[in-house]
C-alpha positions, 0 to 999 in steps of 0.5 A: 220872277215876274215875266216881263215879255210875253208872246203876243205883246207888242215889243219896242226895242231901242238899240244904241247903234244905227248899224243894220248889221247889228239891228237885223240879228236882234230883230230876227231873234225877237221875231223867232221867239215872240212873233213881232217886234219893233226895232229902232236904232239910235247911234250913240257914242261912249267913252270906251273903245269901239270894240271893248274887250271883256265884260266890264268894258262892254257893260260900261260902254252900254251904260254910258250910251243909255245914260246919254240917251236919257240925258238927251230925253230920247228914252226914259 
């Protein structure tokens, strides 16, 4: 499989939450592994519970949030 993220390459992440409690661990993990990262948080609603239970519910909610950002032309 082709490696998409390589050390030394600028990484820009968009997370579907604007809560610092969720952004900080992701930012810290990418900095520890790759050395640098820019993390942007955008709060987006989905049609699943705020704390989804199980993989399917979490995956569905994530997909809905990404689709909403695409429809709003926030991300490609």
